[in-house]
Structures are given as C-alpha cells and as structure tokens.
C-alpha positions as CSV (number, residue, x, y, z in Angstrom):
1,M,24.1,-43.0,-28.1
2,K,21.8,-42.1,-30.9
3,S,22.4,-38.9,-32.8
4,V,20.3,-36.3,-34.6
5,R,21.9,-34.4,-37.4
6,L,20.7,-30.9,-38.4
7,A,20.3,-29.5,-41.8
8,E,22.9,-27.1,-43.1
9,G,22.7,-23.7,-41.4
10,K,20.3,-24.9,-38.7
11,E,22.8,-25.0,-35.9
12,R,22.8,-21.2,-35.2
13,S,20.2,-21.3,-32.4
14,L,22.0,-24.1,-30.6
15,L,25.3,-22.2,-30.9
16,R,23.5,-19.4,-29.0
17,R,22.4,-22.0,-26.5
18,H,18.7,-21.8,-27.2
19,P,17.3,-25.2,-26.0
20,W,14.8,-26.0,-28.8
21,V,15.4,-27.9,-32.1
22,F,12.3,-27.8,-34.4
23,A,11.4,-30.7,-36.6
24,G,12.1,-28.7,-39.8
25,S,15.8,-28.3,-38.7
26,V,16.4,-32.0,-38.5
27,A,18.1,-33.7,-41.5
28,R,18.2,-37.2,-40.2
29,G,18.1,-39.2,-37.0
30,K,15.4,-40.4,-34.5
31,A,15.0,-42.1,-31.2
32,D,12.5,-43.3,-28.7
33,A,10.3,-40.7,-26.9
34,G,12.4,-38.9,-24.3
35,E,15.6,-40.7,-25.2
36,T,18.8,-38.7,-24.9
37,V,20.4,-38.0,-28.3
38,R,23.6,-36.3,-29.5
39,V,22.6,-33.3,-31.6
40,E,25.1,-32.6,-34.4
41,A,25.6,-29.9,-36.9
42,A,25.5,-30.8,-40.6
43,D,29.3,-31.4,-40.5
44,G,29.1,-33.7,-37.5
45,R,30.2,-31.2,-34.8
46,F,28.7,-31.7,-31.4
47,L,26.0,-29.2,-30.4
48,A,24.1,-30.5,-27.5
49,W,22.7,-33.4,-25.6
50,G,18.9,-33.4,-25.8
51,A,15.7,-35.3,-25.3
52,Y,14.0,-36.6,-28.5
53,S,10.3,-36.3,-29.1
54,G,9.0,-37.7,-32.4
55,S,5.5,-36.4,-31.8
56,S,6.3,-32.8,-31.1
57,Q,7.2,-30.0,-33.5
58,I,10.0,-29.3,-30.9
59,R,11.8,-32.4,-31.9
60,V,14.7,-32.1,-29.4
61,R,14.9,-30.1,-26.1
62,A,18.5,-29.6,-25.1
63,W,19.6,-30.8,-21.6
64,S,23.2,-29.7,-21.9
65,F,25.7,-28.0,-24.3
66,D,28.7,-29.6,-22.7
67,E,30.0,-32.6,-24.7
68,A,31.7,-34.0,-21.6
69,E,28.5,-34.0,-19.5
70,R,26.4,-37.2,-19.1
71,I,22.7,-37.1,-18.8
72,D,22.1,-39.4,-15.7
73,H,20.8,-39.2,-12.2
74,A,23.7,-37.1,-11.1
75,F,23.0,-34.6,-13.8
76,F,19.4,-34.0,-12.5
77,K,20.7,-33.7,-9.0
78,R,23.0,-30.9,-10.2
79,R,20.3,-29.1,-12.1
80,V,17.9,-29.2,-9.2
81,A,20.5,-28.0,-6.8
82,R,21.3,-25.1,-9.1
83,A,17.6,-24.2,-9.4
84,L,17.2,-24.2,-5.6
85,L,20.3,-22.1,-5.1
86,L,18.8,-19.3,-7.2
87,R,15.6,-19.4,-5.1
88,E,17.7,-19.3,-1.9
89,R,19.4,-16.1,-3.2
90,L,16.0,-14.6,-4.0
91,A,15.0,-15.1,-0.4
92,I,11.3,-15.5,-1.1
93,F,10.7,-18.6,1.0
94,P,9.6,-18.3,3.7
95,A,10.1,-14.6,4.4
96,Q,7.7,-13.4,1.6
97,S,5.8,-16.5,0.9
98,S,5.6,-20.2,1.8
99,G,4.7,-20.8,-1.8
100,V,7.6,-20.6,-4.3
101,R,8.5,-21.9,-7.8
102,L,11.5,-24.1,-7.5
103,V,11.9,-25.2,-11.2
104,H,10.8,-23.1,-14.1
105,G,11.4,-25.4,-17.1
106,E,14.0,-24.2,-19.7
107,A,15.0,-21.3,-17.5
108,D,16.4,-23.8,-15.1
109,G,17.9,-26.1,-17.7
110,L,15.1,-28.6,-17.2
111,P,12.8,-28.3,-20.2
112,G,9.3,-29.4,-19.6
113,V,9.7,-29.5,-15.8
114,I,7.6,-27.2,-13.5
115,V,7.8,-27.5,-9.8
116,D,6.1,-25.4,-7.1
117,R,6.6,-25.7,-3.4
118,Y,3.6,-25.0,-1.2
119,A,4.7,-25.2,2.4
120,D,5.5,-28.9,3.0
121,T,4.2,-30.1,-0.4
122,L,5.8,-30.1,-3.9
123,S,3.5,-30.0,-6.9
124,A,5.1,-30.8,-10.3
125,Q,4.3,-30.9,-14.0
126,F,6.3,-33.1,-16.4
127,L,5.3,-31.7,-19.8
128,S,7.9,-33.0,-22.2
129,A,8.9,-36.5,-23.4
130,G,12.3,-36.0,-21.8
131,A,10.9,-34.9,-18.5
132,E,8.6,-37.9,-18.5
133,R,11.4,-40.4,-19.1
134,W,13.5,-38.9,-16.3
135,K,10.5,-38.2,-13.9
136,G,11.7,-40.6,-11.2
137,A,15.2,-39.3,-11.1
138,I,13.9,-35.7,-11.0
139,A,11.5,-36.5,-8.2
140,D,14.2,-38.1,-6.2
141,A,16.5,-35.2,-6.7
142,L,13.8,-32.7,-5.6
143,L,12.9,-34.6,-2.4
144,G,16.6,-35.1,-1.6
145,A,17.4,-31.5,-2.1
146,T,14.4,-30.1,-0.1
147,G,14.1,-32.8,2.6
148,L,10.4,-33.0,1.9
149,T,8.4,-36.3,1.4
150,R,5.3,-35.2,-0.5
151,L,5.3,-34.6,-4.3
152,Y,2.0,-34.4,-6.2
153,E,2.0,-34.7,-10.0
154,R,-0.1,-32.4,-12.0
155,S,0.9,-33.5,-15.5
156,D,-2.6,-32.8,-16.9
157,S,-1.8,-29.9,-19.2
158,G,-2.8,-30.1,-22.8
159,V,0.8,-29.5,-23.7
160,R,1.5,-33.1,-23.0
161,G,-0.7,-34.2,-25.9
162,L,1.7,-32.4,-28.3
163,E,4.4,-34.7,-26.9
164,G,2.3,-37.8,-27.4
165,L,1.8,-38.2,-23.7
166,E,-1.4,-38.9,-21.7
167,P,-2.3,-36.8,-18.7
168,V,-1.2,-38.1,-15.3
169,T,-2.1,-36.9,-11.9
170,G,-1.7,-38.2,-8.4
171,W,0.9,-38.6,-5.7
172,L,4.3,-39.4,-7.1
173,R,6.0,-39.5,-3.7
174,G,4.3,-39.6,-0.3
175,G,0.6,-39.0,0.3
176,S,-0.3,-42.6,-0.1
177,D,-4.0,-43.5,0.0
178,G,-5.3,-43.7,3.6
179,A,-2.2,-42.1,5.0
180,A,-2.4,-39.1,7.3
181,D,-0.5,-37.0,4.8
182,A,-2.7,-37.9,1.9
183,T,-4.6,-34.6,1.9
184,T,-4.2,-32.4,-1.2
185,E,-5.3,-29.3,0.6
186,V,-2.4,-27.0,1.6
187,S,-2.3,-23.6,3.4
188,I,0.3,-21.0,2.5
189,T,1.2,-17.5,3.5
190,E,1.9,-14.7,1.1
191,H,3.1,-11.4,2.4
192,D,0.9,-11.0,5.5
193,W,-2.0,-13.0,4.0
194,R,-3.2,-16.5,4.5
195,L,-4.3,-18.5,1.4
196,T,-5.3,-22.1,0.7
197,L,-5.2,-24.3,-2.4
198,D,-5.7,-27.8,-3.6
199,V,-2.8,-29.3,-5.5
200,A,-5.1,-31.9,-7.0
201,G,-7.9,-29.7,-8.2
202,G,-6.5,-26.2,-8.5
203,H,-5.4,-24.5,-11.7
204,K,-1.9,-25.4,-13.0
205,T,0.0,-26.8,-9.9
206,G,-2.7,-25.4,-7.6
207,F,-2.2,-21.7,-7.5
208,Y,-0.7,-18.7,-9.5
209,L,2.5,-17.9,-7.7
210,D,3.7,-15.8,-10.7
211,Q,1.4,-12.9,-9.6
212,R,2.7,-12.8,-6.1
213,D,4.6,-9.5,-6.4
214,N,1.8,-8.0,-8.6
215,R,-0.7,-8.7,-5.9
216,A,1.5,-6.8,-3.3
217,A,1.9,-4.0,-5.8
218,F,-1.8,-3.7,-6.2
219,A,-2.4,-3.5,-2.5
220,R,0.1,-0.7,-2.3
221,W,-1.6,1.2,-5.2
222,V,-5.0,0.8,-3.5
223,H,-3.7,2.2,-0.3
224,R,-1.6,5.0,-1.9
225,I,-4.4,6.4,-4.0
226,G,-7.3,5.5,-1.7
227,L,-9.2,3.3,-4.1
228,K,-12.5,2.3,-2.6
229,T,-14.4,0.2,-5.1
230,V,-12.6,-2.6,-7.0
231,L,-13.6,-5.0,-9.7
232,N,-11.5,-8.2,-9.9
233,C,-12.1,-10.1,-13.2
234,Y,-11.1,-13.7,-13.8
235,C,-10.6,-13.6,-10.0
236,Y,-10.0,-17.4,-9.5
237,T,-9.6,-17.9,-5.7
238,G,-9.2,-14.2,-4.9
239,G,-5.5,-13.3,-4.6
240,F,-6.1,-9.8,-5.9
241,T,-9.3,-9.5,-3.9
242,V,-7.5,-10.1,-0.7
243,A,-4.8,-7.7,-1.8
244,A,-7.4,-5.0,-2.5
245,L,-9.0,-5.4,0.9
246,A,-5.6,-5.4,2.6
247,G,-4.9,-2.1,0.8
248,G,-8.0,-0.6,2.2
249,A,-10.7,-1.1,-0.4
250,E,-14.2,-0.8,1.0
251,H,-15.9,-3.1,-1.5
252,V,-14.6,-5.6,-4.0
253,V,-16.6,-7.3,-6.8
254,S,-15.0,-10.6,-8.0
255,V,-16.0,-12.2,-11.2
256,D,-15.3,-15.8,-12.3
257,S,-17.1,-18.7,-14.0
258,S,-16.1,-21.2,-11.3
259,A,-18.4,-21.5,-8.3
260,P,-15.8,-23.6,-6.3
261,A,-13.2,-20.9,-6.9
262,L,-15.6,-18.2,-5.7
263,A,-16.4,-20.2,-2.6
264,R,-12.7,-20.5,-1.8
265,L,-12.3,-16.7,-2.5
266,Q,-14.9,-15.9,0.2
267,A,-13.2,-18.3,2.6
268,H,-9.9,-16.4,2.0
269,V,-11.7,-13.1,2.7
270,A,-12.8,-14.5,6.1
271,L,-9.5,-16.2,6.8
272,N,-7.7,-12.9,6.6
273,G,-10.1,-11.2,9.0
274,F,-12.1,-9.1,6.5
275,D,-15.8,-8.6,6.6
276,T,-17.3,-10.8,3.9
277,A,-20.0,-8.1,3.4
278,R,-17.2,-6.1,1.7
279,S,-16.7,-8.9,-0.8
280,E,-19.3,-9.5,-3.6
281,V,-18.9,-12.4,-6.0
282,A,-20.4,-13.0,-9.4
283,D,-20.5,-16.4,-11.1
284,A,-20.5,-15.1,-14.6
285,D,-18.7,-14.8,-17.9
286,V,-16.4,-11.7,-17.6
287,N,-17.2,-10.3,-21.0
288,A,-20.9,-10.5,-20.4
289,F,-20.5,-9.0,-16.9
290,L,-18.5,-6.1,-18.1
291,R,-21.2,-5.3,-20.8
292,E,-24.0,-5.5,-18.3
293,A,-22.2,-3.4,-15.7
294,L,-21.6,-0.7,-18.4
295,K,-25.3,-0.7,-19.3
296,A,-26.2,-0.4,-15.7
297,G,-24.0,2.7,-15.3
298,R,-21.7,1.1,-12.7
299,R,-18.2,2.6,-12.1
300,F,-15.2,1.2,-10.2
301,D,-12.1,3.0,-8.8
302,A,-9.9,0.0,-9.7
303,I,-10.2,-2.9,-12.1
304,V,-8.0,-6.0,-12.4
305,L,-8.0,-8.0,-15.7
306,D,-6.1,-11.3,-15.3
307,P,-7.6,-13.5,-18.1
308,P,-6.5,-17.0,-19.0
309,K,-4.2,-17.6,-21.9
310,F,-5.8,-16.3,-25.1
311,A,-2.9,-17.0,-27.4
312,P,-0.8,-20.1,-26.5
313,T,1.4,-19.5,-29.6
314,A,2.1,-16.6,-32.0
315,S,-0.2,-18.1,-34.5
316,H,-3.1,-17.3,-32.2
317,A,-2.0,-13.7,-31.6
318,E,-4.4,-12.0,-34.0
319,R,-7.5,-13.7,-32.6
320,A,-6.2,-13.1,-29.0
321,A,-5.6,-9.4,-29.8
322,R,-9.3,-8.9,-30.5
323,A,-10.3,-10.6,-27.2
324,Y,-7.7,-8.6,-25.2
325,K,-8.8,-5.3,-26.8
326,D,-12.5,-5.9,-26.2
327,I,-12.2,-6.6,-22.4
328,N,-9.7,-3.7,-22.0
329,R,-12.0,-1.3,-23.9
330,L,-14.9,-2.3,-21.6
331,A,-12.8,-2.0,-18.5
332,L,-11.5,1.4,-19.4
333,K,-15.1,2.6,-19.9
334,L,-16.2,1.2,-16.5
335,L,-13.2,2.7,-14.7
336,A,-13.9,5.9,-12.9
337,P,-11.9,9.0,-13.8
338,G,-8.6,8.8,-12.0
339,G,-9.0,5.1,-11.4
340,L,-6.5,2.3,-11.8
341,L,-6.5,-0.5,-14.3
342,L,-4.2,-3.5,-13.8
343,T,-4.3,-5.5,-17.0
344,F,-2.4,-8.7,-17.8
345,S,-1.6,-11.2,-20.5
346,C,-0.1,-14.6,-19.8
347,S,-0.1,-15.6,-23.5
348,G,3.4,-16.5,-24.7
349,G,2.2,-15.6,-28.3
350,V,1.6,-12.0,-27.3
351,G,4.8,-10.1,-26.5
352,A,5.0,-7.0,-24.2
353,E,5.2,-4.6,-27.1
354,L,2.2,-6.0,-28.8
355,F,0.2,-6.1,-25.6
356,H,1.0,-2.4,-25.0
357,K,-0.3,-1.7,-28.5
358,I,-3.5,-3.7,-27.9
359,V,-4.3,-1.8,-24.7
360,A,-3.5,1.5,-26.4
361,G,-6.0,0.6,-29.1
362,A,-8.6,-0.2,-26.5
363,A,-8.1,3.2,-24.9
364,I,-8.5,4.9,-28.2
365,D,-11.8,3.0,-28.9
366,A,-13.0,3.8,-25.3
367,E,-12.1,7.4,-26.0
368,V,-10.1,7.7,-22.8
369,D,-6.5,8.5,-21.9
370,G,-4.2,7.4,-19.1
371,A,-0.7,7.1,-17.8
372,I,1.2,3.8,-17.6
373,V,2.5,4.1,-14.0
374,Q,4.0,0.6,-13.7
375,R,5.0,-2.3,-16.0
376,L,4.4,-5.7,-14.4
377,E,5.9,-9.1,-14.9
378,G,6.1,-12.5,-13.3
379,A,7.7,-13.0,-9.9
380,P,11.5,-13.5,-10.0
381,D,11.2,-17.2,-9.1
382,H,9.7,-17.5,-12.6
383,P,12.9,-16.3,-14.3
384,T,13.5,-15.4,-18.0
385,T,17.0,-16.2,-19.1
386,M,19.2,-14.4,-21.6
387,V,19.1,-17.3,-24.1
388,F,15.4,-18.2,-23.8
389,P,13.3,-15.1,-24.2
390,E,10.2,-17.3,-24.9
391,G,10.1,-17.9,-21.1
392,E,8.8,-14.3,-20.6
393,Y,5.1,-15.0,-20.7
394,L,3.4,-12.8,-18.1
395,K,3.3,-9.1,-18.8
396,G,1.1,-6.4,-17.4
397,L,0.4,-2.7,-17.2
398,A,-0.8,-0.5,-14.3
399,I,-2.7,2.4,-16.0
400,L,-4.0,5.4,-14.2
401,K,-6.9,6.8,-16.1
402,A,-7.0,10.5,-16.7
403,A,-9.1,12.3,-14.2
C-alpha cells in the first residue's frame, strides 16, 4: 500500500475527520489516479485511507479513518447500505416523492459520488479520481441494494476536469441500445404533482431534487397569503411554476434561456391539470428581463430567484456577490408591496451569512424593507454532516416585502 505523508501540523483537519487533504499539506508520497493510499502524519501515525489524485488541489479524499478497514468491494457495499438506511429513515420515497437522492458525496462517506433515484432509474455522477476507479463496484453495490437494473451515468460535470478526468455519459448498467428499457425519459411524482425529466439531457443528474421541500413551502405561502401573480426566474422545467399554480396563483410568468426547458415546463403545467393560459413563458436572459419588466412598470405578488451557481469556490465570491445583489435589487423593486420573494444561492463559495448580507444590501439599494419569514435549505436527503460543513451549498430566504 502506498502512503502519503503530511507536513508537520497539517494533520489537524483529518483528526477532526474532515475528508480532504490539500496538495499544500502533502510532504511526500504519490500514487496513481484514484489509487488507495495510507495517509500519515509527519511522525508516521495513521490518519486515513484515501483516494489519491495527482491532478487535483484536493490531493487525497478520505474513504475511511479506521486503520483496520479495507477499501474493497465490501467497503462500498457497506457505505451504500448506510446511505440508503438514512433515506429510509427520512421516509421521502415514495410517500413524498419518487425522486430521492441516495448518495450525497462526502456526506455519505463516498467523496465524489452523487446518486439520484428517479422512480425505477438511478442517475449517478462519479466526479473524483477515487470514485472513477471504484465506479464498477459502486454501481454493483447500488443495484444490489435497491434491486433496480437501470443506472445512467452523468459524469459530465466540469469538476471532473480538475481531477484529470474526461466527461463520461451513458448507460452504466441496463438500458442497452435497442432494448425496451433504453429510454432516458422518466416520470416522477413530487408531493401531489407529476413531473418528467431526461436523465441524459437534464441538468445535473436530470432534475433538482434539492429544492423539493422549498417548492412545497412556496405552494403553501402562495395559498396562505393569496398571491396571484408570480414571476419564476431561472425556472428550468417549472418546479416552482407548478408549485405556484398548485397554491392558487392565477398567472405565472416563467423565465429561462432554454427553449427545451420551457417546453417541458408547459407540458408539466398541462400534465398537472392546470390551464396553460395561466402560464406564460419567456425565453430570455433573466437580468435583461427584470430590467425590461421594471421599465414597463410591471409588478408581481411573488418572485422566485433560483439562479445557477455564480461562485463555485470562495475565490469567486466577490464577483458572485455583485451578480446576486443586482438580481435581488431588481426583483425587490418589481415585487408588489406585501409581496413575497424567494431567493436562493447554490454557490458553495457564498455562505448563508454572506448571502443574507448580499440580499440586505440589495434591499437598501432598492430602498425597500421586508421581513425574513423563512430560511430555506436543501432537502434532507442532501445532508450536511457535522465534520463537512462545505456540503451546505443551497441556502435561501423567504422575504415578505413591507406593505
């Protein structure tokens, strides 16, 4: 077994069971991409077993902190079983949704592994060198534990490039060409709604399951306050649009720069029995749309801002802060007095406290005030652990504008 020895004083994070070892902490030692290494303190003490990546600034991602544990097929069966046990206790599938996150990377002790279940289909991302090396074993463990036969790989995130890996997509298990089960289109239920997705062409693994509870919360707010006109920005395939209509909104305007996403959104409106005349779509840049709407004197009772990741790392936070502040300033101006703003950031480089300050600055610039009536986060099947706070990426605020 190859070993990686850390520089003096660099073992503290691993002693706290944080799973990352950065390149600057390594004194000596290397291995092949994804190979399991023994991570040692400067004095030779065992710290962890981890997967080595010579291309990444995260040089080692820890699999286990137990010296007696072996990283083999049985190890991945145990980790997958543990992840699925948590989801069983959360009781999301199938009562709340037939879409559920089964593995959430480091939070489930499987760094670089993301797995979502959509009805009878698994969709997975293998984003680290270690995950890539053990992909077959992890796939077998997933299918064995779930009893499913279809696993689609969506390892096309840019994160793989940081690990020296090429993008990979396609059926990893099942769904062979020409077979009856080869379709990548999947239908799921969420709360009382019906939704569809494409695991091959959709964002991430096909859909944004992390917003599940926030969509339900929005439907409740729309119903409770009696919000009639809604603007859904960065709407993708319309999860928040369907939620608004389910809550009783009379008219929803949904904005996105993807025509296929907007077409699927309108299909979702019809699929759930709503009159498509109540749903207006705009294929446009959100920032430009907000500015034009403001010039036109439009007002909305509720606005949802769910933008893409503006700050992938903390180094991008300053630039991202300007972008977040601008769209929130415009949205607060467009919001009718007494209206509700749901605003989100999925940027790991922007923490909850900073996001609050950004939105507060936007309110000052917009010369409006409001009350934060709810703080929002990712659904519980996207857990944040005690030892890995970096896993907390999605944060949001529900703000009731002063009347």
